[in-house]
N, C-alpha and C positions, 0 to 999 in steps of 0.2 A: 504492500499499499503506501503510495507518495506520502512523503512527510513534508515537503517544501514544495513549494511550484517551481518547475523546471521546464525549459523550453524542450521538448522530448525531440524535435528532427533535430535542434542543435546539440543535445546531448549524445544523440545518434551519431551524428556525423563528427564529433569529437572523439568517440569512443572509436569509431570504424578507423579513422586516421591513426589513433593510438595502436589498435589491433594488429596494424599492419606492420608495426615495429615489432610485436611481440610474434608474428608468424613470419619472419622476414624471408622464406622460401615460399610464400604463396604468392600466387598470381590472381590478379582480378578478384581480391577480398570484397566481399559486399556484407552489410550488416543490415536485416531488415528494421522496420518500424517497431517500436517497442509497444507492447501491450500490457498494461498494469495488471498484476494479480488481484483475484478477487478478494483474498483476504490476507491478514499478515500484518502485524504491528511492529515487530522487533526490526524490521529493515525495510527499505523501499523495494519492492521484487517487481521485475518485469519480464515478459515472455520476447524471445526474439528468436532469430535463426540467422546462421553464418554461411556462406558459401564460398568456396574458393577451389582453386587447382594447384596442385602440387605433384612434382615427379610422374606428370602424365595422367594423375588422378584427379577425380572431381571430389570433394567433400561437401557435405550438408549436415551442420549439426543443429539441432533444437538446444537452445540455450535458455538459461535462466539468468538474469544480471541482479546481483545483489548489491545494494548501495547503503553505505552506512548513514543511517537516520540523522537529520538536524534538529527535528522537533518531534514533537508526540512521542518521547522516550519512554518505553516501557520496562528499562531496566537502565541503572546507574552505570555510565562511561562505557557506551556501546562500542563496539570495535567489529568492524568488518572483517579485519584481519584476524582477530581471535577467532573467528566463524569460520574462515578460510584456513587455519591452521589446525584447528580442532576437526574439520571435515576430511582434511587431507590424511591428519594422522590415524582417524578412524578407519578410514578407506583403505590405509596401508597396514595398517598393524591391529587390526581386529577384524571379527565377523559381524559387526554392526553394518547393515545397509545404509550406506549414504552415498548421494551422487557423488559422481566425479567433478573435481575442481579443477579449474583452469585460470589463469592470468589475472593474477592477483595486481590491484593497483594502489598501493599503500598510502601514497602521499598525498590523494586529493588534488593534485596538479592538473589532470585531464578535466574533471567537472566539477571540481570543488570539494568532492567528499570520497573517502576511499572506496574501492568495490572489488568485486570479483566475478566471474562467471562460475557456472557449475551447469551439469548437464539437466535437461528436462526430464522429469520422472512423473508420470501420470498418477495422478491421486487426486483424493477429496479431503479436504479441510474439515476437521473435527470443531463444529461452531454449535453452540446452543440451538435447540430446536431442529434444524433440519440439515444434513450435510451440503456442502457446497463445493462444487469442482475449482480448484485451484486456477487452471485456466479459464478466461472468460469466455472462450469461444467452445469450450465443451457442454455437453449436454448435462442439465442436472441431472444428480444421482437422486435415485429412488431413497425414500426415507429407510433407515436401517430397521430392521428386526432384530429380535432375540439374537438369531445365528449370526448375523453380521457382527453384532456388538461383541459377542463372545469371541468371535475371531478377533476383532481388533484388541481385544483385552488379553487375549493368550499370545499373539503377536507382540505385544507391548511388554510381556512378561519376559519372552524370548531376547528381545531387544535390550532390557533392562539388565538381564542375566549376560549377555554378551559384552555389554558396557564394562561389566565389574570384572569380565575374564581378562580384558586387554592388560598387556603388560606396559605397566605405568613407565618402565625405564626405555622402552622403545618408541622415541620419538615424541614424548608425551612431557617432557621436562617443562617445559614453558607453562604447564597448569600447577605446577608447586605453588604453595602460598606461604607467607611468612608465617613464623611461630615455630615453636618446638616441637607441635604433633600436628596431625591433620585435623583434628578438632579445633586445635587453635585457629588454624587457617580457615575452617568452615565458619566459626563464630565471628572472626574478623570480618569476612565477606557479608556475613547476615547484618553484621552491625552497621557496616558501610550502606548496606541496600537500606535498612532501617532509617538512619539519619537522612539519607537522600530523600526517601520518600515522606517522612515526618514533617519536614520543613516547618518546624515550629508548632503543629498541630499535635492535639491531643487525640491519640490511638485507640483509647480505652484497653482491652484486653490484650493488644498487641505491645502497648507500653509494658502491661504487668509481665508477660511472657518475657520481654528483653530483660525486665531486671532480674 
């Protein structure tokens, strides 16, 4: 979901020019227009596709552009590069099903905010009420019944288990938090999130929990 007004065509042109420097052997590289995702608040998410020729072969990839949000932040210190590194590490060093990621732009010099690309995966967004397709051009999904919800629940448990099976020493060093123990790091992170969300307000039972 866009978090700040951008000129979509200007952004597409800027990223297309930059992308040609990331795939220097490509010829006739073109980036399609961007389509905003149906949901999602943790970053700006756009669907697109890129085509190019390389080594006598033609390539056509469906992509998703993830842009670091400037406004309407739902987490403190949002970082597109943290998402990129985490998804890349999970894809390379775990059994967790994550989309493949490409072409990180960490400096924000191209469009004003950091971004990266990942492959498009067909799916449905978990929203209150009714399921919603991620891509705005996809047909609406029928309302989930007990069997579909049971499958979602079971698959989520498998994914959680696979996350905890990952070897934290294999490419995940950037996740280490400050503190003598992991619990110290978790509490520090939760405390930071709490202070960021509180902003001088009384939060009732949350304040009691933090004490």
